N, C-alpha and C positions, 0 to 999 in steps of 0.2 A: 581511519578508510579502508573500510573490508574487502574492499577489492586485491589492497594488498595481501592480503591474510593467505591467499589461495598461491600468492607468487611465492612465498617465503622460503628460502632453501630449507632442507632439513634441522643445521646447528640452531637456526631461529625459531622455530617447531617446538623444539626440546622445552623451551619456556612458554610461548603463545598459545598451545594447545593446551598443555594444563589451565592457565589463564582465560583462556576461553570458552573451558568446561564449567570452569566454577561460576563464571558467570552465568553461565544458561540452569545450573544446578541448581543457582538463587533462585532464579526466574519460576523454574520448574515444581519449588519445595513451594513457592508462594503463591503461584498464582496457576488457573487454568490453562496455563502454554505448554501448547505440544510441539516438539520439535522436529523435527527429521536431523539424517545423520550431515553431519562436515556443514554446519553451517555457522554464522557470523553474526555478534548480534554488537555495536559495540556499548560497553554499562555505562555510555550517558544517554544511550536511546528508554524511554518511557514506556514499558508496556503496562496495559492497563487490559483484565481479564475478570469475569468471573463466570460462578457457575451462570451455564448458559450464553453467555458470550465469551468463549472459547477464541483463543489464540492459536490457528493450526499453520504449521510451518513444514513444507513439502522438504524437499534435501538441497544445499547447495544455496540455501536461499542469507539474504546477507541485509541487516540494518542498522544504519551507520544514527552515531554520533545528533541528539538533540528534537530527534523524531518522536514522536507519541502515537501511540498505537493503540485506540482500541477497542476493544470485539462486537462483536465477533466479526474475526477477521481470515480467511482461509487463504495461505499462497499454494502454489503447483511449486514445480521443483526453481530454481534456479533463479530465481525473484531476488529484487537489488532493491532497496530501498535506499533515497541517501539522506544525505542530514537533514534537519528540519522539517522533516515533513510530519504531518498533521491528518491522519485517518482514525475515520469514528463508525464504527459500522450499524450505527444502531441498533432496533432490535433485528432486522429481517440479518445484515453481514453486509458486509466485500467482498466477491471474489473474485483475486486475483490470479489467470493459467501459468504457465509451464514461462519462462525464459520473457517473466516480462519484466523491464528497467522503470524504474519512477525515477524522475532526477530531483534534485534539491529542491524544498519549500511548497512540495505540491501538497493539494487539499487534499482529500476524498472523504464528505459527509452522506453518509447515505440513511440520515433522515431530515425533518424538515418541523419548524414550529409553526402552527394554524394561526392566523392570523386577521380571525373576530373579532369584533367589533366594540362587544361586550362584558372582555376581559382585558387585563395588561398582556402584552407578548409574551412574556414572562410564564403566564398561566395558561397559556393555550394548551390544549394536547400536541405532543408530541407524535408525528406519522413517518414511516418509515419501509422503504420499499425496496431497497439495494442497488447495490452495484457492483457488477460485473462485466469483468475487464479478460479479455483475450487473453490466449496465445503468443509467444512471441510480440511486444506490444512496445513503445515507446511514448512516454507521457512526462515532456517538456518539462523544465525548471518554474515554479512560479504558474502551473496549470492549477486549473480547479475542476472537481467532478460531483455536480447533484446526485442529491437521491435519485431513482429510479433510470440509471442511464445504466446502458448495457453496450461496453467500447467493443468493438470485432477483433479478432485475431488480424495479426500482424500490422494495426494501423496506425500511426502517429499523430499525436497532441502535440502540436506546438507549442511554447513556451509560453507563461502566460495565458493562455487560451480559458476558457471556461466553458465547460461541455455540459452543458443543459438538455441534450437531448440525443438519441443512440445514432452512433461510428459505427460505419459499417467495413465490414474485413476492406485490410489493405488502404483503408483510404487516407488521407493527410489532412489534418485539419486544423484549422489556426481562429485565432480572432477574439472576440469574447461580443454574441454566442461567439461559439466555435460553428463554421461550414466550411463543409466537404470546398478545398480547395488543390488537390491532387489524387492519386492514386499511386503506390507504392509500384505495382508491376508494370507502370509507366517510366521509373528511373531507370 
């Protein structure tokens, strides 16, 4: 539970901080992972980055256990990715703004397969337009966001929503496909 890391007392940080630094040192030594200050990455998270598909995290970001993260991915400051998420930046990448929260089991896929009938699906060319998620966004549990979508600042994506179109700033969206059901400024 990464959020607990930031509330540890000094006596617990004495062992937790070196443990977390070792987890991060292993990632940055083996992959093209770039970490800001005071981040937390669960050792059970799976980060995959290679040249040209870097993972870049701002300060105080958190990634929980059993998440699968494949770059290119850029996180602003204080971004939280909860357990069981599956995030793949495709070729173009995913950008997530400051103070955004991603709930458990969310899927973000910044690529799509072709569907021409002249070849099997697995042999189709892959396209990628990328995904952009603004600042101060909440994406609810088990939601999905498809390639090419932009989610505006301060938006909320409801649990289980499948986002197939851009989401305006402050919008609250829900459903499959997701549609606007409210505005945070009205709450």
